[in-house]
Backbone as JSON Lines, residues from 0, in Angstrom:
{"i":0,"aa":"M","n":[9.87,25.69,24.29],"ca":[10.52,24.75,25.33],"c":[10.74,23.69,24.23]}
{"i":1,"aa":"R","n":[11.97,23.83,23.54],"ca":[12.29,22.79,22.7],"c":[13.06,21.49,23.53]}
{"i":2,"aa":"G","n":[12.55,20.41,22.99],"ca":[13.11,19.06,23.35],"c":[12.15,18.53,24.69]}
{"i":3,"aa":"R","n":[11.32,19.18,25.08],"ca":[10.41,18.65,26.19],"c":[9.28,18.26,25.57]}
{"i":4,"aa":"L","n":[8.57,17.15,26.32],"ca":[7.1,17.23,26.12],"c":[6.23,17.85,26.83]}
{"i":5,"aa":"P","n":[5.06,18.05,26.25],"ca":[3.96,18.79,27.14],"c":[3.41,17.64,28.06]}
{"i":6,"aa":"K","n":[3.24,18.12,29.38],"ca":[2.94,17.26,30.51],"c":[1.36,16.24,30.34]}
{"i":7,"aa":"N","n":[0.69,16.94,29.33],"ca":[-0.78,16.63,28.98],"c":[-0.48,15.73,27.78]}
{"i":8,"aa":"N","n":[0.45,15.58,27.13],"ca":[0.46,14.94,25.83],"c":[0.73,13.35,26.0]}
{"i":9,"aa":"T","n":[0.0,12.63,26.4],"ca":[0.23,11.06,26.77],"c":[0.45,10.37,25.58]}
{"i":10,"aa":"H","n":[0.07,10.81,24.29],"ca":[0.6,10.06,22.94],"c":[2.03,10.29,22.98]}
{"i":11,"aa":"L","n":[2.4,11.48,23.07],"ca":[3.94,11.48,22.74],"c":[4.77,11.05,23.97]}
{"i":12,"aa":"A","n":[4.21,10.95,25.04],"ca":[5.08,10.26,26.04],"c":[4.98,8.88,25.94]}
{"i":13,"aa":"F","n":[3.99,8.3,25.52],"ca":[3.81,6.74,25.11],"c":[4.82,6.46,24.08]}
{"i":14,"aa":"L","n":[5.16,7.42,22.78],"ca":[6.08,7.23,22.14],"c":[7.26,7.37,22.29]}
{"i":15,"aa":"L","n":[7.62,8.14,23.25],"ca":[8.97,8.32,23.85],"c":[9.41,7.2,24.6]}
{"i":16,"aa":"D","n":[8.33,6.65,25.5],"ca":[8.72,5.62,26.12],"c":[9.3,4.18,25.53]}
{"i":17,"aa":"L","n":[8.42,3.93,24.25],"ca":[8.67,3.29,23.3],"c":[10.05,3.14,22.75]}
{"i":18,"aa":"F","n":[10.45,4.45,22.28],"ca":[11.54,4.67,21.83],"c":[12.74,4.63,22.6]}
{"i":19,"aa":"Q","n":[12.72,4.8,23.94],"ca":[13.76,4.68,25.02],"c":[13.83,3.39,25.43]}
{"i":20,"aa":"S","n":[13.02,2.3,25.15],"ca":[12.91,1.34,25.89],"c":[13.23,-0.01,24.61]}
{"i":21,"aa":"K","n":[13.25,0.85,23.41],"ca":[13.56,0.13,22.04],"c":[12.66,-1.12,21.68]}
{"i":22,"aa":"K","n":[11.49,-0.73,22.38],"ca":[10.36,-2.01,21.86],"c":[9.26,-1.15,20.84]}
{"i":23,"aa":"R","n":[8.83,-2.11,20.11],"ca":[7.33,-1.83,19.2],"c":[6.15,-2.01,19.99]}
{"i":24,"aa":"V","n":[5.04,-1.45,19.53],"ca":[3.78,-1.54,20.3],"c":[3.36,-3.09,20.32]}
{"i":25,"aa":"D","n":[3.58,-3.85,19.1],"ca":[3.39,-5.2,19.27],"c":[4.39,-6.19,19.97]}
{"i":26,"aa":"G","n":[5.2,-5.55,20.61],"ca":[6.25,-6.28,21.69],"c":[7.32,-6.58,21.0]}
{"i":27,"aa":"R","n":[7.72,-6.61,19.61],"ca":[8.67,-6.91,18.89],"c":[10.03,-6.05,19.59]}
{"i":28,"aa":"E","n":[11.24,-6.58,19.53],"ca":[12.41,-5.87,19.52],"c":[12.46,-4.8,18.55]}
{"i":29,"aa":"W","n":[13.45,-3.83,18.78],"ca":[13.75,-2.45,17.88],"c":[14.2,-3.16,16.42]}
{"i":30,"aa":"T","n":[14.81,-4.2,16.72],"ca":[15.61,-4.68,15.26],"c":[14.77,-5.79,14.61]}
{"i":31,"aa":"D","n":[13.89,-6.34,15.27],"ca":[13.07,-7.63,14.92],"c":[12.38,-7.24,13.87]}
{"i":32,"aa":"F","n":[11.95,-8.1,12.93],"ca":[11.1,-7.92,11.57],"c":[10.12,-8.81,11.63]}
{"i":33,"aa":"R","n":[9.08,-8.2,11.02],"ca":[8.06,-9.26,10.86],"c":[8.17,-10.27,9.47]}
{"i":34,"aa":"S","n":[7.32,-11.26,9.81],"ca":[8.03,-12.41,9.0],"c":[7.27,-12.0,7.49]}
{"i":35,"aa":"F","n":[7.76,-12.23,6.38],"ca":[7.15,-11.56,5.07],"c":[7.28,-12.61,3.93]}
{"i":36,"aa":"D","n":[6.31,-12.77,3.31],"ca":[6.23,-14.04,2.15],"c":[5.4,-13.78,1.02]}
{"i":37,"aa":"V","n":[5.94,-13.79,-0.18],"ca":[5.11,-13.47,-1.38],"c":[5.08,-14.68,-2.1]}
{"i":38,"aa":"S","n":[4.0,-15.18,-2.63],"ca":[3.85,-16.2,-3.59],"c":[3.03,-16.11,-4.78]}
{"i":39,"aa":"Y","n":[3.39,-16.59,-5.78],"ca":[2.53,-16.03,-7.03],"c":[2.22,-17.04,-7.95]}
{"i":40,"aa":"D","n":[1.18,-17.33,-8.33],"ca":[0.45,-18.32,-9.39],"c":[0.27,-18.01,-10.64]}
{"i":41,"aa":"P","n":[1.31,-18.13,-11.61],"ca":[1.19,-17.53,-13.13],"c":[-0.31,-17.94,-13.87]}
{"i":42,"aa":"T","n":[-0.44,-19.08,-13.48],"ca":[-1.66,-19.95,-14.24],"c":[-2.87,-18.81,-13.97]}
{"i":43,"aa":"C","n":[-3.13,-18.28,-12.64],"ca":[-4.32,-17.61,-12.44],"c":[-4.04,-16.04,-11.86]}
{"i":44,"aa":"R","n":[-2.85,-16.0,-12.32],"ca":[-2.35,-14.26,-11.99],"c":[-2.64,-14.06,-10.61]}
{"i":45,"aa":"L","n":[-2.77,-15.08,-9.58],"ca":[-3.08,-14.77,-8.29],"c":[-1.54,-14.47,-7.61]}
{"i":46,"aa":"T","n":[-1.57,-13.54,-6.43],"ca":[-0.63,-13.32,-5.81],"c":[-0.97,-13.44,-4.13]}
{"i":47,"aa":"H","n":[-0.38,-14.01,-3.35],"ca":[-0.48,-14.15,-2.16],"c":[0.48,-13.34,-1.19]}
{"i":48,"aa":"I","n":[0.41,-12.19,-0.4],"ca":[1.29,-11.67,0.4],"c":[0.89,-11.86,1.77]}
{"i":49,"aa":"R","n":[2.01,-12.12,2.47],"ca":[1.8,-12.39,4.08],"c":[2.91,-11.42,4.86]}
{"i":50,"aa":"L","n":[2.51,-10.56,5.78],"ca":[3.43,-9.72,6.39],"c":[2.79,-9.78,7.67]}
{"i":51,"aa":"G","n":[3.74,-10.4,8.61],"ca":[3.25,-10.7,9.92],"c":[1.85,-11.64,9.96]}
{"i":52,"aa":"K","n":[0.84,-11.12,10.8],"ca":[-0.6,-11.53,10.62],"c":[-1.31,-10.9,9.49]}
{"i":53,"aa":"T","n":[-0.71,-10.27,8.83],"ca":[-1.51,-9.54,7.96],"c":[-1.59,-10.34,6.5]}
{"i":54,"aa":"R","n":[-2.68,-10.49,5.91],"ca":[-2.69,-11.48,4.73],"c":[-3.49,-10.6,3.7]}
{"i":55,"aa":"L","n":[-2.68,-10.55,2.29],"ca":[-3.47,-9.99,1.16],"c":[-3.37,-10.85,0.03]}
{"i":56,"aa":"M","n":[-4.35,-10.85,-0.94],"ca":[-4.58,-11.65,-1.94],"c":[-4.82,-10.6,-3.17]}
{"i":57,"aa":"C","n":[-4.21,-10.81,-4.35],"ca":[-4.63,-10.18,-5.24],"c":[-4.13,-10.47,-6.44]}
{"i":58,"aa":"T","n":[-4.63,-10.08,-7.76],"ca":[-4.59,-10.45,-9.04],"c":[-3.97,-9.48,-9.91]}
{"i":59,"aa":"L","n":[-3.13,-9.76,-10.9],"ca":[-2.49,-8.84,-11.67],"c":[-3.07,-8.97,-13.19]}
{"i":60,"aa":"D","n":[-3.45,-7.8,-13.81],"ca":[-3.53,-7.9,-15.25],"c":[-2.8,-6.81,-16.05]}
{"i":61,"aa":"A","n":[-2.61,-6.96,-17.19],"ca":[-2.0,-6.21,-18.0],"c":[-2.68,-6.17,-19.33]}
{"i":62,"aa":"E","n":[-2.5,-4.8,-19.99],"ca":[-3.01,-4.89,-21.43],"c":[-2.27,-3.61,-22.03]}
{"i":63,"aa":"I","n":[-2.25,-3.89,-23.32],"ca":[-1.32,-2.79,-24.09],"c":[-2.72,-1.72,-24.8]}
{"i":64,"aa":"S","n":[-2.57,-0.52,-24.54],"ca":[-3.49,0.5,-24.63],"c":[-2.79,1.56,-25.33]}
{"i":65,"aa":"A","n":[-3.66,2.4,-25.96],"ca":[-3.04,3.62,-26.44],"c":[-2.77,4.73,-25.13]}
{"i":66,"aa":"P","n":[-1.73,5.56,-25.25],"ca":[-1.55,6.37,-24.12],"c":[-2.69,7.23,-23.97]}
{"i":67,"aa":"R","n":[-2.84,7.76,-22.84],"ca":[-3.87,8.61,-22.29],"c":[-3.37,10.14,-22.65]}
{"i":68,"aa":"K","n":[-4.24,11.08,-22.64],"ca":[-3.84,12.33,-23.1],"c":[-3.44,12.91,-22.0]}
{"i":69,"aa":"S","n":[-3.69,12.42,-20.71],"ca":[-3.09,13.21,-19.6],"c":[-1.51,12.73,-19.41]}
{"i":70,"aa":"T","n":[-1.12,11.71,-19.88],"ca":[0.12,11.37,-19.63],"c":[1.18,11.89,-20.97]}
{"i":71,"aa":"K","n":[2.66,11.99,-20.58],"ca":[3.42,12.46,-21.95],"c":[3.51,11.49,-22.78]}
{"i":72,"aa":"P","n":[3.77,11.71,-23.91],"ca":[3.5,10.78,-25.13],"c":[4.72,9.61,-24.95]}
{"i":73,"aa":"G","n":[5.73,9.71,-24.48],"ca":[6.54,8.58,-24.47],"c":[6.52,7.75,-23.07]}
{"i":74,"aa":"A","n":[5.39,7.94,-22.28],"ca":[5.2,7.45,-21.13],"c":[4.05,6.12,-21.23]}
{"i":75,"aa":"G","n":[4.25,5.09,-20.38],"ca":[3.13,4.35,-20.02],"c":[2.45,4.83,-19.09]}
{"i":76,"aa":"S","n":[1.49,4.08,-18.44],"ca":[0.54,4.28,-17.42],"c":[0.31,3.06,-16.5]}
{"i":77,"aa":"I","n":[-0.24,3.34,-15.49],"ca":[-0.56,2.11,-14.45],"c":[-1.92,2.63,-13.8]}
{"i":78,"aa":"A","n":[-2.78,1.6,-13.66],"ca":[-3.93,1.88,-13.07],"c":[-4.72,0.81,-12.22]}
{"i":79,"aa":"F","n":[-5.18,1.11,-11.22],"ca":[-5.32,0.39,-9.83],"c":[-7.12,0.37,-9.98]}
{"i":80,"aa":"S","n":[-7.61,-0.88,-9.34],"ca":[-8.63,-1.4,-9.11],"c":[-8.56,-1.9,-7.68]}
{"i":81,"aa":"V","n":[-9.53,-1.57,-6.75],"ca":[-9.52,-2.16,-5.47],"c":[-10.69,-2.58,-5.03]}
{"i":82,"aa":"D","n":[-10.94,-3.79,-4.4],"ca":[-12.09,-4.2,-3.88],"c":[-11.74,-5.13,-2.68]}
{"i":83,"aa":"F","n":[-12.29,-4.74,-1.76],"ca":[-12.41,-5.5,-0.51],"c":[-13.54,-6.47,-0.26]}
{"i":84,"aa":"L","n":[-13.32,-7.58,0.06],"ca":[-14.36,-8.61,0.23],"c":[-15.1,-8.43,1.8]}
{"i":85,"aa":"P","n":[-16.47,-8.65,1.97],"ca":[-16.96,-8.44,3.18],"c":[-16.41,-9.4,4.3]}
{"i":86,"aa":"M","n":[-15.84,-10.3,3.79],"ca":[-15.19,-11.28,4.98],"c":[-13.89,-10.59,5.45]}
{"i":87,"aa":"A","n":[-13.2,-9.46,4.94],"ca":[-12.19,-8.96,5.15],"c":[-12.12,-8.07,6.57]}
{"i":88,"aa":"H","n":[-13.49,-7.95,7.15],"ca":[-13.55,-7.22,8.33],"c":[-14.97,-7.53,8.77]}
{"i":89,"aa":"P","n":[-14.96,-7.99,10.07],"ca":[-16.23,-8.47,11.02],"c":[-17.2,-7.49,10.86]}
{"i":90,"aa":"S","n":[-16.83,-6.28,10.89],"ca":[-18.09,-5.05,10.93],"c":[-18.39,-5.0,9.46]}
{"i":91,"aa":"A","n":[-18.05,-5.59,8.36],"ca":[-18.75,-5.32,6.93],"c":[-19.82,-6.27,7.03]}
{"i":92,"aa":"V","n":[-21.2,-5.56,6.73],"ca":[-22.11,-6.26,6.37],"c":[-22.98,-5.97,4.99]}
{"i":93,"aa":"E","n":[-22.34,-4.84,4.47],"ca":[-22.83,-4.67,3.15],"c":[-21.63,-4.64,2.09]}
{"i":94,"aa":"T","n":[-22.12,-4.84,0.89],"ca":[-20.88,-4.46,-0.12],"c":[-20.3,-3.29,-0.3]}
{"i":95,"aa":"N","n":[-21.02,-2.29,-0.06],"ca":[-20.48,-0.83,-0.06],"c":[-20.15,-0.08,1.25]}
{"i":96,"aa":"S","n":[-19.9,-1.11,2.2],"ca":[-19.08,-0.36,3.43],"c":[-18.09,-0.06,3.29]}
{"i":97,"aa":"F","n":[-17.32,-0.31,2.23],"ca":[-15.81,-0.16,2.14],"c":[-15.4,0.98,1.29]}
{"i":98,"aa":"D","n":[-16.65,1.74,0.95],"ca":[-16.33,2.89,-0.28],"c":[-15.06,3.87,0.37]}
{"i":99,"aa":"N","n":[-15.05,4.47,1.49],"ca":[-13.96,5.33,1.93],"c":[-12.64,4.55,1.84]}
{"i":100,"aa":"E","n":[-12.88,3.4,2.4],"ca":[-11.32,2.48,2.45],"c":[-10.65,2.36,1.1]}
{"i":101,"aa":"I","n":[-11.74,2.28,0.36],"ca":[-11.29,1.7,-1.33],"c":[-10.71,2.98,-1.87]}
{"i":102,"aa":"E","n":[-11.48,4.16,-1.67],"ca":[-10.73,5.53,-2.14],"c":[-9.66,5.61,-1.51]}
{"i":103,"aa":"Q","n":[-9.41,5.73,-0.23],"ca":[-8.13,6.0,0.38],"c":[-6.82,5.08,0.1]}
{"i":104,"aa":"C","n":[-7.31,3.67,-0.31],"ca":[-6.34,2.7,-0.7],"c":[-5.97,3.05,-2.36]}
{"i":105,"aa":"L","n":[-6.82,3.48,-3.05],"ca":[-6.45,3.87,-4.53],"c":[-5.52,5.0,-4.25]}
{"i":106,"aa":"V","n":[-5.87,6.07,-3.52],"ca":[-5.02,7.21,-3.51],"c":[-3.58,7.03,-3.26]}
{"i":107,"aa":"I","n":[-3.51,6.18,-2.02],"ca":[-2.47,5.63,-1.54],"c":[-1.16,5.05,-2.44]}
{"i":108,"aa":"L","n":[-2.12,3.96,-3.23],"ca":[-1.43,3.23,-4.38],"c":[-1.0,4.38,-5.52]}
{"i":109,"aa":"E","n":[-1.78,5.14,-5.84],"ca":[-1.55,6.07,-7.06],"c":[-0.3,6.58,-6.68]}
{"i":110,"aa":"S","n":[-0.4,7.34,-5.48],"ca":[0.54,8.32,-5.02],"c":[2.07,7.64,-4.82]}
{"i":111,"aa":"L","n":[1.77,6.36,-4.41],"ca":[3.07,5.76,-4.18],"c":[3.76,5.54,-5.56]}
{"i":112,"aa":"F","n":[3.16,4.98,-6.41],"ca":[3.8,4.76,-7.81],"c":[4.1,5.94,-8.55]}
{"i":113,"aa":"R","n":[3.2,7.0,-8.51],"ca":[3.63,8.11,-9.31],"c":[4.56,9.06,-8.71]}
{"i":114,"aa":"D","n":[4.55,9.33,-7.38],"ca":[5.41,10.28,-6.66],"c":[6.75,9.95,-6.2]}
{"i":115,"aa":"T","n":[6.85,8.51,-6.01],"ca":[7.97,8.1,-5.41],"c":[9.27,7.77,-6.48]}
{"i":116,"aa":"Y","n":[8.43,7.72,-7.73],"ca":[9.61,7.24,-8.98],"c":[9.7,5.91,-8.9]}
{"i":117,"aa":"C","n":[9.24,4.84,-8.02],"ca":[9.91,3.47,-7.97],"c":[9.3,2.84,-9.3]}
{"i":118,"aa":"L","n":[8.61,3.22,-10.08],"ca":[8.4,2.61,-11.45],"c":[8.77,3.62,-12.37]}
{"i":119,"aa":"D","n":[9.4,3.31,-13.57],"ca":[9.89,4.15,-14.67],"c":[8.88,4.02,-15.69]}
{"i":120,"aa":"F","n":[7.81,4.87,-15.77],"ca":[6.84,5.02,-16.7],"c":[7.42,5.0,-18.39]}
{"i":121,"aa":"D","n":[8.52,5.47,-18.51],"ca":[9.14,5.44,-19.83],"c":[9.18,4.33,-20.42]}
{"i":122,"aa":"T","n":[9.75,3.08,-19.38],"ca":[10.0,1.79,-19.96],"c":[8.71,1.19,-20.22]}
{"i":123,"aa":"L","n":[7.59,1.53,-19.89],"ca":[6.11,0.85,-20.14],"c":[5.6,1.24,-21.47]}
{"i":124,"aa":"C","n":[6.27,2.27,-22.09],"ca":[5.91,2.84,-23.45],"c":[6.61,1.81,-24.53]}
{"i":125,"aa":"I","n":[5.71,1.35,-25.46],"ca":[6.28,0.58,-26.6],"c":[6.62,1.35,-27.77]}
{"i":126,"aa":"E","n":[5.8,2.14,-28.09],"ca":[5.99,3.25,-28.91],"c":[5.35,4.52,-28.81]}
{"i":127,"aa":"S","n":[6.11,5.45,-28.91],"ca":[5.77,6.73,-28.61],"c":[4.47,7.39,-29.22]}
{"i":128,"aa":"N","n":[3.33,7.79,-28.78],"ca":[2.29,8.2,-29.32],"c":[1.44,7.22,-30.03]}
{"i":129,"aa":"K","n":[1.73,6.01,-29.42],"ca":[0.79,5.12,-30.31],"c":[0.06,4.05,-29.06]}
């Protein structure tokens, strides 16, 4: 039965209703965007990002290093480090309570940059094989 929703699948019915009403789960209209703001302080390399009610704060570091053996000789590399502060979520009481979330975030970031080709790693290389 192509094109029909099973009667017991409430999740699909809910999504179909949203699509038909052209509303989003948070109440925004179909073409409404969440506000977005990025600010960067070069003195302390601190970046603040705001997307709707979500806030993100991060620092950026860069260093020149020899290429890793796992990368091709003429390509640079990028590495991520993620840390969630305990105040980031009310249920966090221990510093290691975010281990799974940190691992998931690292996987997403690494695959985003590696698999989407949004960053040209060849341009990160200063001198091939050095």
